[in-house]
C-alpha positions in Angstrom: 10.0 -31.8 -4.3 10.3 -31.1 -7.9 12.6 -28.2 -8.8 10.1 -27.3 -11.5 7.9 -25.6 -8.9 10.7 -24.2 -6.7 10.8 -20.4 -6.7 13.5 -19.9 -4.0 16.0 -17.4 -5.2 14.2 -16.7 -8.4 11.8 -14.0 -7.1 13.3 -10.6 -7.1 11.8 -7.7 -5.0 10.3 -4.9 -7.0 12.8 -2.1 -6.4 10.5 0.5 -7.8 8.0 -0.1 -5.0 10.5 0.1 -2.1 10.5 3.3 -0.2 13.5 5.1 1.1 13.6 5.9 4.8 13.2 9.6 4.1 10.1 9.0 2.0 8.6 6.8 4.7 9.3 9.5 7.3 7.6 12.1 5.1 4.5 9.9 4.6 4.2 9.2 8.3 4.6 12.9 9.1 1.9 13.8 6.6 -0.4 11.2 8.0 0.0 12.4 11.5 -0.5 16.0 10.4 -3.7 15.0 8.5 -5.1 13.1 11.5 -4.5 15.9 13.8 -6.6 18.2 11.6 -9.7 16.0 12.0 -12.3 17.7 14.0 -14.2 15.1 16.0 -17.4 15.8 18.0 -16.9 16.2 21.7 -18.8 12.9 22.4 -16.1 10.9 20.5 -13.2 12.7 22.3 -14.6 11.9 25.8 -15.4 8.3 24.9 -11.9 7.5 23.8 -10.3 8.4 27.2 
């Protein structure tokens, strides 16, 4: 394999896009809160059980 095309060890993660654990927990909590506010018709609620 030609080293010309080898990218092992040369690609760095984008640190700006990585989330901290606290930020991830906040996003999940906000998502769960938003989902719980959705008002579904009764026919959907009984069909999902």
